[in-house]
MARLUMVEX-52518 format. One line per field, with one value per residue (C-alpha): residue number from 1; residue in three letters; x, y, z. Coordinates in steps of 0.1 Angstrom, whole numbers. Layout:
<atoms>
n <- c(NUM,...)
res <- c(Ala,...)
east <- c(X,...)
north <- c(Y,...)
up <- c(Z,...)
</atoms>
This chain:
<atoms>
n <- c(1,2,3,4,5,6,7,8,9,10,11,12,13,14,15,16,17,18,19,20,21,22,23,24,25,26,27,28,29,30,31,32,33,34,35,36,37,38,39,40,41,42,43,44,45,46,47,48,49,50,51,52,53,54,55,56,57,58,59,60,61,62,63,64,65,66,67,68,69,70,71,72,73,74,75,76,77,78,79,80,81,82,83,84,85,86,87,88,89,90,91,92,93,94,95,96,97,98,99,100,101,102,103,104,105,106,107,108,109,110,111,112,113,114,115,116,117,118,119,120,121,122,123,124,125,126,127,128,129,130,131,132,133,134,135,136,137,138,139,140,141,142,143,144,145,146,147,148,149,150,151,152,153,154,155,156,157,158,159,160,161,162,163,164,165,166,167,168,169,170,171,172,173,174,175,176,177,178,179,180,181,182,183,184,185,186,187,188,189,190,191,192,193,194,195,196,197,198,199,200,201,202,203,204,205,206,207,208,209,210,211,212,213,214,215,216,217,218,219,220,221,222,223,224,225,226,227,228,229,230,231,232,233,234,235,236,237,238,239,240,241,242,243,244,245,246,247,248,249,250,251,252,253,254,255,256,257,258,259,260,261,262,263,264,265,266,267,268,269,270,271,272,273,274,275,276,277,278,279,280,281,282,283,284,285,286,287,288,289,290,291,292,293,294,295,296,297,298,299,300,301,302,303,304,305,306,307,308,309,310,311,312,313,314,315,316,317,318,319,320,321,322,323,324,325,326,327,328,329,330,331,332,333,334,335,336,337,338,339,340,341,342,343,344,345,346,347,348,349,350,351,352,353,354,355,356,357,358,359,360,361,362,363,364,365,366,367,368,369,370,371,372,373,374,375,376,377,378,379,380,381,382,383,384,385,386,387,388,389,390,391,392,393,394,395,396,397,398,399,400,401,402,403,404,405,406,407,408,409,410,411,412,413,414,415,416,417,418,419,420,421,422,423,424,425,426,427,428,429,430,431,432,433,434,435,436,437,438,439,440,441,442,443,444,445,446,447,448,449,450,451,452,453,454,455,456,457,458,459,460,461,462,463,464,465,466,467,468,469,470,471,472,473,474,475,476,477,478,479,480,481,482,483,484,485,486,487,488,489,490,491,492,493,494,495,496,497,498,499,500,501,502,503,504,505,506,507,508,509,510,511,512,513,514,515,516,517,518,519,520,521,522,523,524,525,526,527,528,529,530,531,532,533,534,535,536,537,538,539,540,541,542,543,544,545,546,547,548,549,550,551,552,553,554,555,556,557,558,559,560,561,562,563,564,565,566,567,568,569,570,571,572,573,574,575,576,577,578,579,580)
res <- c(Met,Pro,Ile,Val,Ala,Gln,Ser,Thr,Glu,Thr,Thr,Asp,Trp,Val,Ser,Arg,Phe,Ala,Asp,Glu,Val,Ile,Glu,Glu,Ser,Glu,Arg,Arg,Ala,Pro,Gly,Lys,Pro,Val,Val,Val,Ala,Ser,Gly,Leu,Ser,Pro,Ser,Gly,Pro,Ile,His,Leu,Gly,Asn,Leu,Arg,Glu,Val,Met,Thr,Pro,His,Leu,Val,Ala,Asp,Glu,Ile,Arg,Arg,Arg,Gly,Arg,Glu,Val,Arg,His,Leu,Ile,Ser,Trp,Asp,Asp,Tyr,Asp,Arg,Tyr,Arg,Lys,Val,Pro,Ala,Gly,Ile,Ala,Gly,Val,Asp,Glu,Ser,Trp,Ala,Glu,His,Ile,Gly,Lys,Pro,Leu,Thr,Ser,Val,Pro,Ala,Pro,Gln,Gly,Ser,Pro,Tyr,Pro,Asn,Trp,Ala,Glu,His,Phe,Arg,Ala,Ala,Met,Val,Glu,Ser,Leu,Ala,Glu,Leu,Gly,Val,Glu,Phe,Asp,Gly,Ile,Ser,Gln,Thr,Glu,Gln,Tyr,Thr,Ser,Gly,Ala,Tyr,Arg,Glu,Gln,Val,Leu,His,Ala,Met,Lys,His,Arg,Gln,Asp,Ile,Asp,Ala,Val,Leu,Ala,Gln,Tyr,Arg,Thr,Lys,Ala,Lys,Gly,Gly,Ala,Lys,Lys,Ser,Gln,Lys,Pro,Val,Asp,Glu,Ala,Glu,Leu,Glu,Ala,Ala,Glu,Gly,Ser,Gly,Ala,Ala,Ser,Glu,Asp,Asp,Gly,Ser,Ser,Gly,Ser,Ala,Gly,Tyr,Phe,Pro,Tyr,Lys,Pro,Tyr,Cys,Gly,Asn,Cys,Gly,Lys,Asp,Leu,Thr,Thr,Val,Thr,His,Tyr,Asp,Asp,Asp,Ser,Thr,Glu,Leu,Thr,Tyr,Ser,Cys,Thr,Ala,Cys,Gly,Phe,Ser,Glu,Thr,Val,Arg,Leu,Asp,Glu,Phe,Asn,Arg,Gly,Lys,Leu,Val,Trp,Lys,Val,Asp,Trp,Pro,Met,Arg,Trp,Ala,Tyr,Glu,Gly,Val,Val,Phe,Glu,Pro,Ser,Gly,Val,Asp,His,Ser,Ser,Pro,Gly,Ser,Ser,Phe,Gln,Val,Gly,Gly,Gln,Ile,Val,Gly,Ile,Phe,Gly,Gly,Lys,Gln,Pro,Ile,Gly,Pro,Met,Tyr,Ala,Phe,Val,Gly,Ile,Ser,Gly,Met,Ala,Lys,Met,Ser,Ser,Ser,Arg,Gly,Gly,Val,Pro,Thr,Pro,Ala,Asp,Ala,Leu,Lys,Ile,Met,Glu,Pro,Gln,Ile,Leu,Arg,Trp,Leu,Tyr,Ala,Arg,Arg,Arg,Pro,Asn,Gln,Ser,Phe,Lys,Ile,Ala,Phe,Asp,Gln,Glu,Ile,Gln,Arg,Leu,Tyr,Asp,Glu,Trp,Asp,Arg,Leu,Asp,Ala,Lys,Val,Ser,Asp,Gly,Thr,Ala,Leu,Pro,Gly,Asp,Val,Ala,Ala,His,Ser,Arg,Ala,Val,Arg,Thr,Ala,Ala,Gly,Glu,Leu,Pro,Arg,Thr,Ala,Arg,Pro,Leu,Pro,Tyr,Arg,Thr,Leu,Ala,Ser,Val,Ala,Asp,Val,Ser,Ala,Gly,His,Glu,Asp,Gln,Ala,Leu,Arg,Ile,Leu,Ser,Glu,Leu,Asp,Pro,Glu,Gln,Pro,Leu,Val,Ser,Leu,Asp,Glu,Ala,Arg,Pro,Arg,Tyr,Asp,Arg,Ala,Glu,Ala,Trp,Ile,Asn,Thr,His,Val,Pro,Ala,Asp,Gln,Arg,Thr,Ile,Val,Arg,Asp,Glu,Pro,Asp,Val,Glu,Leu,Leu,Lys,Ser,Leu,Asp,Glu,Ala,Ser,Arg,Glu,Ser,Val,Arg,Leu,Leu,Val,Asp,Gly,Leu,Ala,Glu,His,Trp,Ser,Leu,Asp,Gly,Leu,Thr,His,Leu,Val,Tyr,Gly,Val,Pro,Lys,Val,Arg,Ala,Gly,Phe,Pro,Ala,Asp,Ala,Thr,Pro,Lys,Glu,Leu,Pro,Pro,Glu,Ile,Lys,Thr,Ala,Gln,Arg,Thr,Phe,Phe,Ala,Leu,Leu,Tyr,His,Leu,Leu,Val,Gly,Arg,Asp,Thr,Gly,Pro,Arg,Leu,Pro,Thr,Leu,Leu,Leu,Ala,Val,Gly,Gln,Asp,Arg,Val,Arg,Lys,Leu,Leu,Gly,Glu)
east <- c(-119,-141,-155,-137,-155,-134,-131,-139,-113,-83,-60,-65,-39,-65,-88,-60,-49,-85,-88,-57,-67,-102,-88,-61,-86,-109,-79,-69,-102,-132,-163,-147,-142,-112,-85,-61,-38,-18,6,13,36,23,59,55,35,22,33,22,46,30,-4,6,7,-30,-42,-29,-49,-78,-83,-81,-105,-129,-129,-137,-166,-178,-181,-203,-177,-172,-137,-118,-91,-71,-48,-25,-14,21,16,34,67,94,99,132,142,129,117,127,102,73,58,58,85,121,150,133,113,145,139,110,132,127,91,60,46,14,34,50,32,16,32,24,-11,-24,-59,-49,-36,-4,21,7,-29,-19,-5,-30,-59,-47,-44,-78,-94,-77,-87,-123,-121,-106,-134,-111,-131,-109,-108,-82,-61,-41,-10,-8,-43,-35,-4,-15,-48,-31,-46,-13,-3,-5,15,42,45,46,74,94,90,102,129,156,136,132,168,178,159,173,208,207,208,232,267,292,329,343,373,365,333,301,265,243,240,204,197,187,155,138,109,133,154,123,116,150,174,191,178,212,204,229,212,195,160,163,158,178,208,235,248,213,205,182,148,124,105,114,98,92,109,86,105,114,90,117,127,164,161,178,162,186,165,134,118,95,75,68,71,92,111,139,151,173,172,203,187,179,193,159,154,125,112,77,55,51,17,3,27,15,41,63,62,77,106,96,107,88,58,49,46,29,1,-2,-10,-32,-54,-53,-40,-42,-29,-5,19,54,78,110,129,110,114,152,169,171,146,113,90,114,124,87,78,99,89,52,51,63,29,10,3,12,28,4,6,11,33,64,54,77,83,62,80,70,78,112,121,137,124,103,113,91,123,134,104,85,74,39,11,-23,-39,-15,-24,-61,-58,-49,-65,-98,-99,-107,-74,-54,-71,-65,-27,-25,-50,-36,0,9,23,58,58,70,53,53,27,28,27,41,29,26,-7,-24,-12,-24,-59,-60,-51,-78,-105,-96,-100,-133,-146,-134,-151,-183,-184,-172,-138,-115,-95,-106,-77,-83,-120,-111,-87,-113,-140,-118,-110,-146,-164,-160,-183,-202,-210,-198,-174,-187,-178,-176,-208,-192,-156,-141,-104,-81,-56,-85,-97,-62,-57,-90,-81,-48,-62,-92,-69,-97,-125,-153,-176,-149,-141,-178,-180,-151,-162,-198,-184,-164,-195,-223,-245,-243,-232,-220,-245,-227,-191,-205,-210,-173,-165,-146,-123,-122,-111,-84,-70,-72,-53,-26,-22,-19,4,25,30,60,51,72,50,17,-3,-7,-27,-15,-35,-25,-15,23,24,60,56,25,43,72,50,55,25,23,20,-5,-26,-25,-37,-65,-77,-78,-97,-122,-130,-135,-172,-180,-157,-162,-162,-133,-136,-142,-112,-91,-101,-94,-59,-46,-64,-50,-14,-30,-51,-22,-2,-31,-46,-81,-85,-97,-68,-54,-16,-12,-23,1,39,61,67,30,39,67,44,18,44,56,20,13,44,33,-1,13,36,7,-16,7,41,60,62,43,12,-21,-36,-45,-82,-86,-66,-86,-119,-104,-94,-127,-135,-133,-100,-85,-94,-78,-46,-43,-45,-79)
north <- c(-300,-272,-275,-252,-239,-251,-234,-252,-230,-250,-233,-199,-188,-166,-195,-216,-189,-183,-220,-218,-185,-197,-229,-210,-184,-212,-228,-195,-178,-200,-182,-148,-126,-134,-107,-99,-69,-45,-17,15,44,78,91,101,90,55,37,7,-15,-6,-15,-51,-49,-41,-61,-94,-95,-77,-104,-131,-112,-107,-144,-151,-126,-143,-175,-157,-153,-122,-107,-75,-61,-38,-12,3,38,41,79,80,69,95,118,104,128,153,132,142,152,164,197,224,207,220,216,238,207,192,210,185,154,132,144,121,123,137,166,176,203,191,201,236,241,209,210,185,193,174,154,120,129,144,112,89,107,100,63,61,76,51,22,33,33,-2,-15,-23,-25,-19,-7,21,24,55,46,83,79,45,57,92,79,54,24,6,16,-19,-32,-5,-12,-50,-44,-23,-49,-77,-56,-81,-109,-87,-77,-114,-121,-91,-99,-131,-110,-82,-83,-100,-93,-115,-135,-125,-147,-132,-142,-133,-96,-85,-68,-32,-24,10,4,-4,27,48,36,40,62,86,70,65,28,0,-14,8,-1,-22,5,26,9,24,25,23,-8,-17,0,-8,25,59,91,121,151,173,204,199,171,148,113,120,109,84,67,71,56,35,21,-9,-3,34,34,66,71,97,106,133,147,150,175,203,192,189,162,152,125,111,83,59,46,81,92,89,108,80,46,11,6,-10,-46,-46,-24,-48,-80,-62,-52,-88,-98,-68,-71,-110,-108,-142,-132,-105,-107,-92,-79,-97,-70,-79,-116,-121,-138,-112,-88,-75,-103,-131,-114,-104,-141,-146,-114,-118,-146,-121,-103,-136,-137,-157,-146,-143,-167,-150,-151,-131,-108,-98,-63,-45,-28,-1,-7,-21,0,-18,-20,10,31,60,77,83,104,103,67,60,57,39,72,76,42,48,79,57,23,12,-3,-38,-38,-28,-53,-80,-73,-81,-110,-130,-133,-152,-129,-143,-135,-101,-82,-49,-22,-6,32,30,15,-19,-7,-12,-48,-53,-41,-63,-93,-82,-79,-113,-128,-109,-125,-160,-157,-146,-175,-201,-210,-194,-216,-219,-199,-171,-171,-167,-138,-121,-125,-109,-81,-71,-76,-79,-95,-62,-63,-54,-25,1,-9,8,2,-1,-13,-4,-13,8,13,26,50,62,69,87,108,115,128,146,165,171,179,156,162,151,120,111,114,91,65,65,55,25,3,17,-12,-1,35,51,78,93,94,84,49,46,60,57,37,66,91,67,63,101,107,82,100,134,124,94,98,120,151,139,107,126,126,159,156,178,209,209,182,174,186,178,142,137,149,126,94,68,54,23,44,68,38,24,58,59,24,35,67,50,25,49,55,18,7,36,16,2,-33,-20,3,-25,-47,-18,-7,-43,-52,-25,-40,-74,-61,-42,-75,-93,-111,-109,-83,-110,-134,-149,-146,-183,-176,-147,-145,-129,-98,-88,-79,-57,-40,-34,-19,4,15,21,43,63,70,80,105,119,122,130,136,106,69,56,66,52,22,34,24,44,73,75,76,103,125,121,112,147,156,122,128,163,151,122,146,136)
up <- c(212,198,163,138,108,79,45,13,-6,4,-21,-5,21,38,45,59,83,93,102,124,140,150,165,184,197,210,227,244,250,243,232,231,200,179,182,153,153,133,144,125,133,120,120,83,53,59,27,6,24,58,42,42,80,78,48,60,93,76,50,77,100,71,63,100,98,67,87,112,140,160,154,164,142,163,148,173,163,177,181,215,198,198,168,154,127,101,71,36,10,31,20,47,68,71,95,121,130,143,176,182,179,210,217,213,178,192,206,173,152,120,87,77,62,78,93,120,155,154,134,142,135,102,88,106,90,55,63,79,48,26,48,46,8,9,31,61,93,125,160,163,195,202,223,234,249,264,282,292,306,328,310,311,346,361,331,335,373,365,340,364,392,368,351,360,343,312,313,314,283,264,276,255,224,234,219,243,239,267,255,220,220,207,209,180,175,170,137,141,125,119,143,171,165,166,201,215,194,217,249,265,268,269,238,212,223,254,279,304,319,340,376,389,369,340,335,307,310,295,309,287,303,323,311,274,267,251,259,263,299,322,351,381,409,414,445,440,473,469,431,434,402,397,362,347,312,291,267,292,325,342,368,391,413,406,418,389,402,393,366,330,309,296,279,280,255,222,228,261,249,220,240,268,244,231,266,274,243,240,205,187,152,141,112,113,87,79,98,130,126,125,155,183,168,182,174,185,218,224,223,254,272,267,293,319,314,315,278,247,215,186,157,123,92,84,55,26,13,-13,-41,-66,-102,-96,-66,-36,-1,9,39,52,65,29,19,-14,-11,-25,0,-3,-11,-40,-53,-49,-71,-101,-93,-79,-44,-58,-77,-47,-25,-51,-51,-14,-15,-44,-29,2,29,25,-13,-23,-51,-68,-74,-107,-111,-147,-179,-161,-146,-180,-181,-145,-154,-184,-161,-137,-164,-177,-142,-138,-170,-160,-126,-143,-167,-141,-157,-130,-107,-71,-57,-82,-74,-37,-43,-66,-40,-13,-37,-46,-13,24,50,51,13,-22,-27,-52,-87,-121,-140,-174,-168,-201,-206,-185,-214,-236,-209,-204,-241,-243,-212,-228,-261,-247,-222,-196,-220,-207,-237,-261,-238,-238,-276,-281,-255,-269,-303,-290,-292,-314,-303,-266,-266,-234,-225,-195,-183,-149,-163,-168,-133,-111,-134,-159,-132,-121,-156,-161,-129,-140,-173,-156,-128,-140,-177,-186,-207,-237,-238,-238,-270,-288,-320,-349,-357,-394,-418,-422,-458,-464,-451,-472,-504,-497,-496,-523,-542,-520,-488,-505,-514,-479,-465,-491,-481,-445,-452,-475,-448,-419,-421,-425,-396,-371,-339,-317,-332,-367,-367,-352,-381,-406,-395,-393,-425,-448,-451,-457,-485,-500,-501,-518,-488,-473,-446,-422,-428,-396,-387,-395,-431,-436,-443,-417,-437,-432,-395,-407,-432,-404,-381,-409,-417,-380,-376,-407,-392,-359,-376,-396,-366,-336,-350,-336,-344,-313,-294,-280,-297,-332,-331,-299,-313,-345,-325,-303,-333,-350,-387,-401,-384,-394,-430,-429,-412,-437,-466,-479)
</atoms>
């Protein structure tokens, strides 16, 4: 048995899969590159749920590369799939696009204003750009190019020759109604519908079936270009195929051994590719893994093509801040590009690396992103000082680097919530943002915003695009005279203590000590007294004091962290707004 390079990080799911994949690859194709695969349909925006289809094999492939093994990560772009329907929420697309339903995605015009030649390329290009930013190395395969070039001709002819064998496999999962008995009904998933909706098939994605028999191949019409066709005759010896189109009435007879305008139906196409490419590892979503669905049926059909089913996990769905399962057909779902506007690539990689594929997780576009960054920064510190757990170290390593090297990082990774507050208050004025950030740590002042980039840019984008207008911070232009006049002596004294300490404590840490210390001093305790040394009512006094400061500075009872807000406003303006 070949020797398999074993990982020392036994708590890491990626390493365990890499061990299995290397061993299986050596069993199937000794000495050849390991092949892992993903499949993506550019039928609309490729969302963060689809990204798991790529990140799972990417992380495994990258671990294999780290061990010095040659590996290919294939991404099959299913751009020869039919255009199913007009997606909602895509700019420049209206119901007039419905005339293209049934055509290959590469034959549909791109949304208005797009620089790309067709629908598929428009949505593929955005994903390719995001994958580059994430450090994902892959070999892209256009299924349009594969089919129209004749690359799969032998496989298509083989499928047609063995159509009865394929039909026998699929028949096991079709609904039977004889005598009231039923075999298990396959669940209908979106990918299968895309491959077969409107095909006239006996089953929604099995292929053409009628008086002429079952056929696992769908031609695109030579007149209207749509797949609303039915094969009415096929001769194995001559490969003559006759089809008719229900959309436009066109019919023709072609020789399949030289005809390249059509494709195998989905449940046959996928296992054919496993055999053709020699795929060893490919994950599948839960909607592909149920009894009778694509992955399960493919495991039986792949043998007809002389191949084996890949190993790979079922992966769970990815949610967005409490949203349910994502579906690109609904429109408006966040894409990797959307996430990368508000978070650095390392953070997005970490989200996929730290959870096993069968674990669902959520990606925060709301206030939770601040907590997520705090968690990441704590992990970063633990990794640096050697106190992180092995599994956390492994996930961190996969987030910050690939086998090709480190991903670009922010030179001064200041807290995300601080950067967001500064971006909020400075409202796009970079000189003001730099002034505030340079005063956070007087011992090591920031000399250029570039030191805080790209994290600062991500935080600014989050503030500008995901924080509602009524939650944005607008500092008062003039003091609230009426509120100042209404203050009792205790409140006035608290404000005076704060103002008197501004100059001495003008740094993030200093102002934190000051704003928390004023209520302590007012109650007769030292400013540096710990919570254990204080009665519970001190917390109440602090909350009351903070609410007063927020009202005096921004006109409401909440806002960015007070130390950051004070730095942002500046000493002179703070003194003015606090009536001093």
